[in-house]
Structures are given as C-alpha cells and as structure tokens.
N, C-alpha and C positions, 0 to 999 in steps of 0.2 A: 598392349600386346607384349607377349614374351620376348619377341625379337628386339623390342625397344629397351629391354632391360638386360640384354646381353652384356656381360663385362668385356673389357677390352681384349682379354686373352682368348676369348671365344670368336672374335671376329677374324675372318680370313678374306684375302683377295683372291678372286677366282681368275685364273689365266688359262689359256689354251695355247697349244703349239702343235707341231707336226705329230708328236707322239699321241696326243689326245685324239687328233683326227684319225690316225691309223687304227687306234684301238676301237674308237666309236664305229668306224667303217667295218671292221672285221666282225664285231659283235652283231651289227645290223645285217651284214651280208650272210653270216652263217646262222642267223636266226637263233642267237644265243641269248641268255639272260645273265646279268651280273648282279651280285649283291650290292655293288657299287651304286647302280641305278635304283634297284628295287627297294633297297633300305635307306636311300637318300643319304649315302655316306658323305661326310663333310670332307673326306680326303680324296674324292673321286678325281678331281682335276689334277691334283699332285700325282696320283698313281698313274692315271692314264697318260699324263704328259711323259712319264718315265717309262711308258710302254708296258705297264702291268695292269691286270684286273683280276678280280676274284670271280671265277665262274660259278653260276648258280644253276645246278641241274635239277632234273625232275619237274620242270615247268616253272611257272611264275605264280602259282596259286597255292597257298598253304591251307592245310586242313585245320590249322589252329589259329587262334586269334589272341596273341599276346598283347599285353597293354603297352609295350614299348615299341613294337615293330610296325614298320610301314608297309611291308610286303602284304599284298592283297590276300584275303582269306576267302574261302568258299569251297565249291565243288570243283576239283581240278580235272582237266582232261586226261585222256589216256597217256601213258608213258610213251616217250619217243624213243624207239630202238636205235635210231641213228644219231642220237644226241652225243654219245661218247665219241664217235668219230669226228664230229664237228668241233667238239671241245679240243681234241687232239690236234686237229688242223690249226685252230686258233693259237694254241701253245707254240706250235712249230712256226707259224707265221710271225709271232711276236718275238721269237727267239728266247723264250723263257728258260731260265736255269732252275727256277722254283715256282711251282704253281700252287695256288690254293683252290680247292674245289669244295664248294658248300651246296646246300639244297634247302628247299622248302621242306616241311614235314609232309609226308605222304602216308598218313594213318589209314588211308583207304586201300593201301596195298598190303598184302599179307606179309611181305618182307620189308615194308617201309621204304622200298626203293634201294635196298642194299645191293641187289645184283647189278643195277644200273651204275651205282657207285663203283662196284669192283670192275665193271666193264670199262668205265671211264678212266680209271687208274691204269689199267692195262693198256688201253689205247694210247694214252698220253706217254707212258713209258716206251712203247713201241715206236711212236713218232718222234720222240725227242730223247735219244739215248743220253744217259747221264743226268737227266733232270731230277730233281727232288720234288716229291709230291706230298702236299699237306692236305688233309681232309678235315672239314669242319661239319660235323654231322648232327643229325637229330638223335634222340635217345632210343629210337626204334621201338618205343613202348616197352622197353625192357626185354625184347626178344634176343635171347642168347645167340641163336643161329644167325640172325640178321647181322649182329655185330661181327660174328666170326667170319661171315661171307665177305664183309668189307675188309677185315684184318688179314685174311688170307691173301688178299691182292697186294699186301705189303706196302702201304704207304709209309713214308719216312716219318710223318707227324700225324698223330691222331688228336684232334681237337674237338672238344664239346664244351659249350659255355655254360656255366652255372648261372650266369646273367646277374643274379642279385642274392642278397643274404636270405637265409632260411625263413626269417620272419615275414619277408615280402613275397615269397614264391606264389602264394595262392592269389595274391592281388595282381602280380605282374605276369605270371606264367600259369594261368588257371588250368591248362590242360597238360602241364608238365608236372614234374615231381622232383623235389630236391634229392631225395634218396635214390631215385632212379638215375639221375644225372651222376651222382657219385658212383653208382654201380657201373655205369658205362665207362667212366674214367678208370676205375679200379681194374676192370676187366682188361681194358687196353694196356694198362701198366703191367699186367701179369702175362701178356701175350708173348709167345716165343715163336720166331725171333723177335727181339725187342723193337719197340716203336717209341718215339719220343711222345710224351703225353702233355697236352696243353689245355688251358681253360682260361676263361675271361669273365670279368665282373664289371658291371656298370656302377658308378656312384652318382649321387645327386638325386636318388629316388625316395629319400626319407630314411635311409639306413643310419646307424650310429657306427662310430669308428670301432667300438668293441664288436659289433656284429660283423663288420668287415674282417677284423682279425680272426674272428671265430670261423668264418667262411674260408679264409686262407688256410687255417689249420686243418679244416676238413678236406680241402683239396690236396694239401700235402699228405695227409693220412691215407689218401686214396690214389697216390702214385703221381700226382701232377708235379712236374718240375719246370714247366714253362707257363708264364702268367702274363696276362694283359689286364690293365685297369684303365678305364676310360670314363669320360663324362657322358652321362645320359643327356641327349638332346631330343626334345619332344618333336616328332614328325608332323604333328597336326593337332588341332584342338580336341580331336576325338581320342587322343592317346593320353596316357598318364602324364600329369604335369611335372615340370622340373621343380623339385623341392629346394634345391640349392645348387648353385654353380661353385664347384670345388676349386679353390685357387691352385696355381701351379706348384707352390711350395708344399702344399698338402699332398699332392701327387708324388713329389719327390720323397716325402716322409714315407708314404706307402711303399714306394719302391725300395728304399733303404731297409725298412722293416721286413719286407718280403724276403730280401736277400739274406738278411740275418736269420730268418726263420728256416732257410734251406732251399728256396727256389733258386734254380741254376740260371735261368734267363728270364728277365722281367722288363716289360715296357709299361710305363705308367705315365699318363699325361692327359690333358683335357681332349685331345684329338685322337688318342690311341683307340684302335678298334682291334678285334681279334685277329684280323688278317693284314693289318697295316704294317708294312715293312717286315712281312713274315719271314723273308729270307734272311734278314739281319738277325732276328731273334733266333732262327735256327742255327745260324753260324755261330752265335754266341753260346748256344747250347753245346754244340759240337766242340768248341774251343774249351769250354768248361770240363766237358767229359774227357777230352784228350789231356788237359792239364792235370786232371785228377788221376788219370791213369799213369802218367809220367811220375807224378808225386808218389803214388802207391808202389810203383816199381822201384823207385829209389829207396 
C-alpha cells in the first residue's frame, strides 16, 4: 500500500485540543462544509487546533471529477441562500482576522455560484470589521460577468489554483482548462481597485522540473505574485497515484527559484496547501509591497 511507502517527512502525528473541538462543533452546528474535511487535508488538525478553517460554500458536491480531489462529485442540491450568513457567524465565533472561502464547482448554475460568493464576502465583512478575506474560486467556465460579480465584492486576495503543469492538465483536471485558469488569474490581476492574486501547484504527479518552471513563468506572466507549492497525496485508490514524493530540500529549491523569478510571497513544502497559513503568506505579501513602496519613494 502507498501508506507503507510514505517517507519520514510525510508522516505526521495527529493531536486535538480545545481549538479543534470548538471549530468542529461550530462547523457541525452551523451545517457548514470545510475543505479541510472534504479534501482530507493533512493539516486539518493543526489548523483546527489553532482555531482556523477554510470554509467551503455552494454545498459539498462538485459538478466536476478531478483526478486528484476527494470532494464528492455528482448532481448537487439547490444553492442555500442562508449559507453566507452562517459562514459569517462562524468567522465571528472563531474570532478570525483572515478567512479563506472556497467552493465546489457549480457548473449547473448560470453564474457558477458567483453571487453566493459575493454575498458571503459581504456578510463576513459586515460581521467581522477589519477582517481580510481570501477567496479560492473555480474558473466559472470563463464567464467574465461571474468573475466580475465576485471581484466587485472586493476580496483582499483572489486565488485560483493552476494545480498542475500544462502537460498533465487533461489527465488531472479533465473538465478544466489551463488557458482558462490563466485567464481568470490575469483578469483578477487587472481588476481595479487592486486585489492580491494567488495560485498553487501540486508536485509528485509525474511532472518534470522544467515543466514546473514553465508553469511558474506562465503564472507570473498572468499577474500572480503569491504562490504555494505542495506535495500531492492520493486520497484513495480511485485517484491518481503519487508518482514521486518530493524531498524537503527540493521544495526549498523551488521556493528559492520562485522568489528569484519575481514572486513576492511563496510557501513551498510537502504539507503546503493553497490555504495553509494563508494569513502568514498575505502578511508577507503586504510587507513586500510596503517595503517596495518605501524603496521606490527613496
């Protein structure tokens, strides 16, 4: 079994404390979904222990079936108009200063669920003055107005994951499109007033280092300044197998190279996920921008 071949740097001890219990209780009581649970994130215990979670809206059933993702796919139920309010309540109860809101793909909806995204952003801001909001969104099938609906709600960070290199897109993301993902990132980077733009890639799916670097160049060329790189872990035997476990020193090399290329904030490591310690990456991005502004003023 794959679990018996896990290298030592992939193994983690799972511990729970009061923070974990509080988050778990809130999510259950408010009938919410988290990507932490649905995507079987290896950082769930660490994040919940610290009182944070990544909220997943638009239900728990995705209209797509990507080869890497454990979120269930199928025909989803109707949208829940009260979901934005419940997400806002959870953010207030957790005392969050930075929240990540993601979703399943809802290709069954004309706007892809963009209006619910916008309502959730507004509800969270109203309930938690001063909070910073990060969204991790689908590609909305390339619908310009859907993306605009979301961006008009003024999230602080717009994130959309490229997931893997161009060569593997059809295999790993059969219902997505590499160019369409770059389109969404570019449009967000051009939005006024400005929003920080972020993307993430998994490694260990059979890509080459040259292909990774090509993808990073594509992300940079389309306005991405915040980047995450993490190890793909197979959710089940039905999913794409792990082709390679990338050692920590290689992740360090990727991070160094990405910064040299021009990314302003980078998280790279075996357990890094797109929303892992998102507030730390956002703070790094702001510090980099402020430092650059001071330098330019001088």
